[in-house]
N, C-alpha and C positions, 0 to 999 in steps of 0.2 A: 684673658685678663683676670681669671679667677672669679669673676662675678656672673658668668654665664651670659654676658652681653658681647655680641660680636661687633667690633668697631669697624667702620668702613676702611678699606685700604685706599688711602688717597693717592699713593704712588701708582697703584694698579689702575685706579680710575683715570688718572692723568695720562697714563700710557695708552689706554683705550681711546680717550678723547683725542689725544695727539694724533694717533693713526687715523681715526675717523675724520678729523679736521683736514689733515693733509690729503686724504683720499677724496674728500668733498671738493677741496680747492682744485686738485688735479682733474676731477671729474667735470668741472665747469669750463676748464680751459680747452682751447682748440687742440686738435690732435698734434699739431707741430709745436705746441707750447708745452712747457713743463716747468713745474715749480721745483727747483733743485735746492730749496732752502733747507737748513738744518735747524733743529730745535735749539733755541738759545735760552730757554727757561720755561719752567712751569711753576706758577706761584699761587699760593693760597694766602689771602689776607683775611684772617678772622676778624670779627668785630673789634674796633678800636686799634687796628694794626696800621703800621706805616712802613714804608721802605724809605730809609733815610735819604737826605739830599745827596745826589750823586750825578756824575756825568757818565757817559758810556765811552769816553775817549780812549780808555785802555782796552776796549773790546775790539778795536780796529786791528785787523791783520792784513798784511800785504802779500801779494804774489811775488814771485821771483823778479818780475819786471818792475816792481814798485807800485803797481796798480792795487787799488783796494779790493780785497776779497770779501764779498758779502757785506757791504757797508750799510745795508738797510736792516731795520728791525720792524717787524709787524707783530703786534700783540692783539690776540683775540680775547676780548674781555666779557666775562659773565658775572652777574651779580645774583645773589640769592638772599632774600630778606630773612632775618632771624625768625620773625613771626610770619608764617606763610600768609600771603595775600597783601602784606604791607607794600607800600610804594618804595621803589629803589631810586627814584629820581634824585640826583645830586647827593647821593649817600656815599659814593666813592669817587675819587678823582685823581687826575694828574695835576700837580702843582708845578709851575714852570716859571723860571725867570725869563722875562722878555728880552728882546734885543737879538743881536747876531742873526739878522735876516728875517726874524719873525715879527711882522707888524701887528699892531693892535687890531687892525681890520681883520687880519687873518685869524687871530685868536678869537675875536668876537664871532666870526663866521663859523668857527668850530664849537660855538656855544660857551666860550670862555668868558670869565669876568675877572676884574681886578680884585685882589685881596689887599693890595697896597695902592696908594695913589700919589706917587712922587712926581713932581713936575720940575725937579731941579737937576735932571740928567741922570739920577740914579735909576737903576732898573727896577721895574715893578714885578711883583709876584702875581701870577694869574692862576685861576682855578679852571680847569677844563673838566667838567663833570663826565663821568663814565655813562655810557648808555649800554644797557644790557644787550649783548650780542653784536656789538660794534667792534671794528678793528681800528687800532691806532697804528699808523705807519709813519716812520721818520727815518731820516738818514743820520748816521753817526757823524759827529763833529770830529775833524782831524786837526783843527787848529784852534788856538785860543782866540777869543773867549769861548770856553766850552759852554754847552747848554745844560745848565743845572736844573734838576727836576727831582721830585719825590712823588710817591704814591701814598694815598690815604684812604682809609675805610672808616666810616663812623661806627657807632655802637649798635646799629640796626641792620647791618648787612655783612655778608661774606662776599669777598671779591676774589675771583679766580681769573688767571690769565695764562695764556699759552703763547710763548714768543717764538718767532722764527727769524733766523738770519737769512737775508735775501741778497741776491746779486742785483745789479742794475737791470740785467735781462729779465730776471724774475719779476721785478717791479714793473718794468715796461709791459710785460705780458699781462699781469694782473690789471694794470690801469687801462690797457687797450681793451681788455674784456669789458670794462665798465664805461668805455667811451671817453677816457681821460688821457692826457698826455703827460709824460714825465717832465 
């Protein structure tokens, strides 16, 4: 860059992390299980960044027989404070419009809380704070109403995420490994 300062290669760093993450996941699965997911995105959200409101409805692809191909998304989320040692609790999050099968009980169990409080039938917006090192797992919506959401990071944190597109079998294998059912 002409200043004698070497800047980190974020693309290279993500490639290395992506391979390590996939290898770690496959390493904990049983021999007859395999994670066949493909990387669906690597994202860096610098301080004060957002990913605008969107659905993933147009990310759904079908097989020749009409079944959904890799209809799940799993995002491994990391946070790094701008000032080393600072707390990252509730500094980045997923904002989600409720409804469409997601109950307030389920959102609260995930650590979410309402940002709006409509009681007239309109949907509410919820904030589900990120937790460093956690995984967000969800199935893509194929019918309306779509699941609208956005990602936010405040001015004190960098948010990194690595996304994988997974099949139903991939998700069943992962959940079975942790003692859950699909």
